[in-house]
C-alpha positions as CSV (number, residue, x, y, z in Angstrom):
1,W,11.8,16.7,38.2
2,Y,13.3,15.4,34.9
3,G,10.0,13.7,34.0
4,D,8.1,17.0,34.5
5,K,10.5,18.7,32.1
6,L,9.7,16.1,29.4
7,K,6.0,16.3,30.0
8,A,6.2,20.0,29.2
9,L,7.7,19.2,25.8
10,L,4.9,16.7,25.2
11,G,2.5,19.5,25.7
12,L,4.1,21.3,22.8
13,G,3.5,18.4,20.4
14,V,6.6,16.2,20.9
15,D,5.7,12.5,20.6
16,C,9.2,10.8,20.8
17,F,12.5,11.5,22.6
18,K,16.0,10.6,21.6
19,T,17.7,9.5,24.7
20,D,21.2,10.4,23.7
21,F,24.3,9.2,25.7
22,G,23.7,7.4,29.0
23,E,26.9,5.4,28.8
24,R,29.4,8.0,29.9
25,I,28.5,7.8,33.6
26,P,31.6,8.1,35.7
27,H,32.4,5.3,38.1
28,A,35.6,6.7,39.8
29,N,35.4,9.2,42.6
30,V,31.6,9.5,42.5
31,Q,29.0,8.8,45.1
32,Y,25.3,7.9,44.5
33,F,22.6,9.4,46.8
34,D,21.6,6.0,48.1
35,G,25.2,4.7,48.4
36,A,25.0,2.3,45.4
37,D,28.2,0.9,44.0
38,P,29.3,3.3,41.2
39,Y,30.8,0.4,39.2
40,K,27.6,-1.7,39.4
41,M,25.6,1.4,38.5
42,H,27.5,2.2,35.3
43,N,25.4,-0.1,33.1
44,Y,22.3,0.0,35.2
45,Y,22.1,3.8,34.9
46,T,21.1,3.6,31.2
47,Q,18.3,1.2,32.1
48,L,16.9,3.8,34.6
49,Y,17.4,6.6,32.1
50,N,15.5,4.9,29.2
51,K,12.9,3.5,31.5
52,L,12.0,6.9,33.0
53,V,11.6,8.5,29.6
54,F,9.8,5.6,28.1
55,N,7.3,5.6,31.0
56,V,6.6,9.3,30.6
57,L,5.7,8.6,26.9
58,Q,3.6,5.6,27.8
59,E,1.7,7.5,30.4
60,R,0.9,10.2,27.8
61,F,0.1,8.0,24.8
62,G,-1.0,4.7,26.3
63,E,0.2,1.1,26.4
64,N,2.3,0.0,23.4
65,E,2.4,3.5,22.0
66,A,5.7,4.8,23.5
67,V,8.9,4.8,21.5
68,L,12.4,6.1,22.1
69,F,15.5,6.6,19.9
70,A,18.0,5.3,22.4
71,R,21.8,5.2,22.2
72,S,22.8,3.1,25.2
73,A,21.5,-0.1,26.7
74,T,22.1,-3.0,29.0
75,A,20.5,-6.4,29.6
76,G,16.7,-5.8,29.5
77,G,17.0,-2.6,27.6
78,Q,14.9,-4.1,24.7
79,R,11.8,-3.3,26.7
80,F,12.4,0.4,25.8
81,P,13.0,0.5,22.0
82,V,14.3,1.7,19.5
83,H,18.1,1.6,19.8
84,W,20.6,3.0,17.3
85,G,24.3,2.5,16.9
86,G,25.6,5.9,18.0
87,D,28.4,8.0,16.4
88,C,30.1,6.0,13.7
89,E,32.6,7.3,11.1
90,S,31.7,7.9,7.4
91,T,33.7,5.1,6.0
92,W,33.3,1.7,4.4
93,E,34.7,0.1,7.5
94,A,32.3,1.9,9.8
95,M,29.4,0.9,7.6
96,S,30.3,-2.8,7.9
97,E,31.0,-2.4,11.6
98,T,27.5,-0.8,12.0
99,L,25.9,-3.9,10.4
100,R,27.9,-6.2,12.6
101,G,26.9,-4.2,15.7
102,N,23.2,-4.2,14.7
103,L,23.3,-8.0,14.2
104,S,25.0,-8.4,17.6
105,L,22.3,-6.3,19.2
106,T,19.4,-8.2,17.7
107,L,21.0,-11.5,18.6
108,S,21.0,-10.3,22.2
109,G,17.3,-9.9,22.5
110,F,16.6,-6.5,20.9
111,G,13.8,-6.5,18.4
112,F,14.8,-3.4,16.5
113,A,18.0,-1.7,15.4
114,S,18.9,1.5,13.6
115,H,21.9,3.6,12.7
116,D,23.0,7.0,11.2
117,I,22.8,6.7,7.5
118,G,26.1,7.9,5.9
119,G,27.8,7.8,9.3
120,F,27.8,10.5,11.9
121,E,31.3,11.8,12.0
122,G,32.9,13.4,8.9
123,H,31.3,13.8,5.5
124,P,30.6,10.6,3.5
125,P,31.7,10.6,-0.1
126,R,28.9,10.1,-2.6
127,E,29.5,6.4,-3.1
128,I,29.4,5.6,0.6
129,Y,26.3,7.7,1.2
130,M,24.4,6.0,-1.6
131,R,25.3,2.5,-0.4
132,W,24.4,3.4,3.1
133,C,21.0,4.8,2.0
134,A,20.1,1.5,0.5
135,Y,21.2,-0.4,3.6
136,G,19.4,2.1,5.9
137,A,16.1,1.9,4.0
138,F,15.9,-1.8,4.6
139,S,16.8,-1.6,8.3
140,S,13.9,-1.8,10.8
141,H,14.1,2.0,11.4
142,T,15.6,4.5,9.0
143,R,17.3,7.8,9.9
144,L,19.5,10.2,8.0
145,H,21.7,11.9,10.5
146,G,25.2,13.4,10.6
147,S,27.5,15.8,12.6
148,S,29.2,18.3,10.4
149,S,26.9,18.2,7.3
150,Y,23.3,17.4,6.4
151,R,22.7,13.9,5.2
152,V,20.0,14.9,2.6
153,P,20.3,13.3,-0.8
154,W,20.1,16.5,-2.8
155,N,23.4,17.6,-1.3
156,Y,24.9,14.8,-3.5
157,D,23.0,15.8,-6.6
158,T,24.2,18.2,-9.3
159,E,22.2,20.2,-11.8
160,N,22.4,17.4,-14.3
161,D,22.5,14.4,-12.0
162,A,19.8,13.8,-9.4
163,S,20.6,10.1,-9.1
164,A,21.2,10.2,-5.3
165,S,17.7,11.6,-4.6
166,K,16.2,9.3,-7.1
167,A,17.9,6.2,-5.6
168,L,16.8,7.1,-2.1
169,A,13.3,7.8,-3.3
170,K,13.2,4.3,-4.9
171,F,14.3,2.6,-1.7
172,I,12.0,4.6,0.6
173,D,9.1,3.9,-1.8
174,A,9.9,0.2,-1.5
175,K,9.9,0.4,2.3
176,H,6.5,2.2,2.3
177,R,5.1,-0.6,0.0
178,L,6.6,-3.2,2.4
179,S,5.1,-1.5,5.5
180,P,2.5,-4.3,6.2
181,Y,5.2,-6.9,6.0
182,I,7.6,-5.0,8.2
183,Y,4.8,-4.1,10.7
184,A,3.9,-7.8,10.9
185,A,7.6,-8.6,11.6
186,A,7.5,-5.9,14.4
187,I,4.5,-7.6,15.9
188,E,6.4,-10.9,15.8
189,A,9.3,-9.2,17.6
190,H,7.0,-7.8,20.3
191,E,5.3,-11.1,20.9
192,T,8.1,-13.6,20.5
193,G,11.4,-11.7,20.7
194,V,12.5,-12.7,17.2
195,P,14.0,-9.5,15.8
196,V,12.9,-7.7,12.6
197,Q,16.5,-7.4,11.3
198,R,17.9,-10.8,12.0
199,H,21.1,-12.7,11.4
200,T,20.8,-15.2,8.6
201,M,21.5,-18.1,10.9
202,L,18.3,-17.5,12.8
203,E,16.4,-18.5,9.8
204,F,18.8,-21.2,8.6
205,P,20.3,-22.7,11.8
206,T,21.4,-26.0,10.2
207,D,23.4,-24.2,7.4
208,R,26.8,-23.8,8.9
209,T,27.8,-21.3,6.2
210,T,25.4,-18.8,7.7
211,L,27.1,-18.8,11.1
212,H,29.8,-16.4,9.9
213,L,27.8,-14.1,7.6
214,D,28.2,-10.5,8.9
215,Q,27.6,-8.5,5.8
216,Q,24.0,-9.5,5.0
217,F,20.8,-10.2,7.0
218,M,17.2,-11.3,6.9
219,L,14.5,-8.6,7.2
220,G,11.7,-10.7,8.6
221,Q,11.6,-14.3,7.6
222,S,11.2,-13.8,3.9
223,L,13.6,-11.1,2.7
224,L,17.4,-11.5,2.3
225,V,19.2,-8.2,2.2
226,A,22.8,-7.9,1.1
227,P,24.2,-4.3,1.6
228,V,27.0,-3.4,-0.7
229,F,30.3,-2.2,0.7
230,T,32.1,-1.2,-2.5
231,T,31.9,1.0,-5.6
232,D,29.7,0.1,-8.6
233,D,32.7,-1.0,-10.7
234,R,33.8,-3.7,-8.3
235,D,32.2,-7.1,-7.5
236,T,30.2,-7.7,-4.3
237,E,29.5,-11.1,-3.0
238,Y,26.8,-12.6,-0.8
239,Y,25.5,-16.0,0.2
240,V,22.1,-17.5,-0.7
241,P,20.9,-20.4,1.5
242,S,19.0,-23.4,0.1
243,G,15.9,-22.8,-1.9
244,K,14.7,-20.6,-4.8
245,W,15.2,-16.9,-4.2
246,T,13.5,-14.3,-6.4
247,S,14.7,-10.7,-6.8
248,F,12.3,-8.2,-5.2
249,W,13.1,-5.8,-8.0
250,D,13.1,-8.2,-11.0
251,S,11.0,-11.4,-10.7
252,S,12.8,-12.9,-13.8
253,K,16.0,-13.1,-11.7
254,V,15.8,-16.3,-9.6
255,V,18.8,-17.8,-7.7
256,Q,19.0,-21.4,-6.7
257,G,20.7,-21.9,-3.4
258,P,22.8,-22.8,-1.6
259,S,25.3,-20.7,-3.6
260,W,27.5,-17.6,-3.5
261,V,26.5,-14.8,-5.8
262,K,29.2,-12.4,-7.2
263,E,28.0,-9.4,-9.2
264,K,28.5,-5.7,-9.7
265,V,25.6,-3.6,-8.2
266,A,24.6,-0.2,-9.4
267,Y,24.2,2.6,-6.8
268,D,20.5,2.7,-7.3
269,D,20.2,-1.1,-6.7
270,L,20.5,-3.4,-3.7
271,P,20.4,-7.2,-3.6
272,V,17.0,-8.0,-2.0
273,L,15.8,-11.6,-2.5
274,V,12.5,-13.2,-1.6
275,R,12.5,-16.6,-0.1
276,D,10.5,-19.4,-1.7
277,N,7.3,-20.5,0.0
278,S,6.7,-16.9,1.1
279,L,3.6,-14.6,1.2
280,L,4.8,-11.1,0.8
281,L,2.3,-8.2,1.5
282,V,3.0,-5.2,-0.8
283,G,1.2,-1.9,-1.4
284,K,1.1,0.3,-4.5
285,S,4.0,2.4,-5.6
286,G,3.9,6.1,-4.7
287,L,2.2,5.8,-1.3
288,G,4.4,8.5,0.2
289,K,4.0,7.3,3.8
290,P,4.4,4.1,5.9
291,D,1.1,4.3,7.7
292,W,-1.5,3.7,5.0
293,D,-4.6,1.5,5.2
294,Y,-3.1,-2.0,5.0
295,N,-6.6,-3.5,4.8
296,T,-7.3,-1.9,1.3
297,G,-5.7,-2.4,-2.1
298,L,-3.1,-4.9,-0.9
299,E,-1.1,-7.1,-3.3
300,V,-0.4,-10.5,-2.0
301,R,2.6,-12.1,-3.7
302,V,3.1,-15.8,-3.6
303,Y,6.7,-16.8,-4.2
304,E,7.7,-20.3,-5.5
305,L,5.2,-22.3,-3.5
306,S,6.1,-26.0,-3.3
307,E,3.6,-28.8,-3.9
308,G,1.8,-29.6,-0.7
309,A,3.0,-26.4,1.1
310,S,0.7,-24.1,3.1
311,V,1.9,-20.7,4.3
312,E,0.3,-17.8,6.2
313,A,0.8,-14.1,6.6
314,V,-0.7,-11.6,9.0
315,V,-2.1,-8.2,7.8
316,P,-1.6,-5.7,10.6
317,G,-4.5,-3.5,11.6
318,G,-2.2,-0.4,11.9
319,K,-2.5,0.2,15.6
320,S,-0.5,-1.6,18.3
321,T,-0.6,-5.4,17.8
322,E,-4.0,-5.4,16.1
323,K,-4.4,-7.8,13.2
324,A,-6.8,-7.0,10.4
325,A,-6.7,-10.3,8.6
326,K,-4.8,-13.5,8.1
327,L,-4.1,-14.9,4.7
328,R,-3.3,-18.5,3.7
329,A,-1.8,-19.8,0.5
330,E,-1.8,-23.5,-0.4
331,R,-0.6,-25.6,-3.3
332,K,-2.3,-29.0,-4.0
333,D,-2.2,-31.0,-7.2
334,G,-0.8,-28.1,-9.1
335,K,-3.4,-25.6,-8.0
336,V,-2.5,-22.6,-5.8
337,T,-5.2,-20.9,-3.8
338,V,-4.9,-17.8,-1.7
339,K,-7.7,-17.0,0.9
340,V,-8.5,-14.8,3.8
341,V,-8.9,-17.2,6.7
342,E,-9.4,-14.6,9.5
343,G,-10.7,-11.0,9.3
344,S,-11.3,-9.3,6.0
345,L,-9.6,-7.4,3.2
346,K,-10.9,-4.9,0.6
347,G,-10.0,-4.7,-3.0
348,W,-6.9,-7.0,-2.8
349,S,-5.2,-9.0,-5.5
350,A,-2.8,-12.0,-5.6
351,T,0.3,-12.4,-7.7
352,L,1.9,-15.8,-8.3
353,L,5.6,-16.0,-8.9
354,A,6.5,-19.5,-10.1
355,Q,9.5,-19.8,-12.4
356,G,8.9,-22.0,-15.4
357,S,5.2,-22.2,-15.0
358,S,2.7,-21.0,-17.6
359,C,1.2,-18.5,-15.2
360,H,4.5,-17.1,-13.8
361,L,3.9,-13.5,-12.7
362,S,0.2,-13.8,-13.0
363,T,-2.0,-11.3,-11.1
364,V,-5.7,-11.8,-10.4
365,T,-8.2,-9.7,-8.5
366,A,-9.4,-11.6,-5.4
367,G,-13.1,-12.5,-5.2
368,D,-15.2,-13.6,-2.2
369,D,-13.4,-17.0,-2.3
370,G,-10.0,-15.4,-2.7
371,A,-7.8,-16.1,-5.7
372,S,-6.5,-19.3,-7.4
373,F,-3.9,-20.3,-10.1
374,T,-3.5,-23.5,-12.0
375,L,0.1,-24.5,-12.8
């Protein structure tokens, strides 16, 4: 009966359902039709709820094409993504609790995690809203959502100050440009269970400092993201593990880890650092959407490749788990080469970021044999 109601909505053009609630199932003084124990059913109910809706979508759109926006879950619920954190407050404390909750979720086998940008309850002040927009844009899934007021950035602009809208536009543009990298991380999550937004210790298990980090995370294996939980006139602090880390926004800023970084961060900025020995797939600015043709016009950035190192990156095909190409970057005897080793790419370029070298931040158009740099 319920599935038929949902199918009627699909016929109207709906392609995703938000499975709200599911956790407030009473367990006292209730009886299930099959005599099941109400206490044991409390957590299992959400599994049945999300599974039913997910299967309706999968039946309509096909294998690997169904998606939810789910609020509740239990063990095994990762099979029916995506999950978000529910109704949090519009405070600094709630923002940090949201990140801790998302990291706990993704440490428990869930590949994706989202949240209500700005908080759901109440009305976030401008400074919290702008900080949360930055954090939300670099989460696996991004949603502006609130209870008593709209969470649109122009509500925080004035006639002479559109900085909230401009800041969010900057972050969303960056996410659109990073879509092939994030999509590849999503394929990894699907195939291996390693989450897109992951606790730092998953990438640095031997660094004991990372065990207690709950105000930063890795987005995929190459990007360190440190949301800011304070105003722009106060210092924020985050930890950088071993290696050379290059700012995503400003390649001249390189941090040598392990170290703690303390700095003031503007509202239109966010600490996003790229790990050394990384291949980062980036699109052009101004794309305006996440689902562009990743196979054409791609910029392949090579970050601080060590002598003797060889790293690879997958270019998603844009549908399900299809892979359009695989790239490999190698450094041998001071020469860095970048090649397509599987599939094909059109009109791509390579950029080398190697601090202190004569060709730092050099970009070349790739030919039939790829691209190469001599250090």
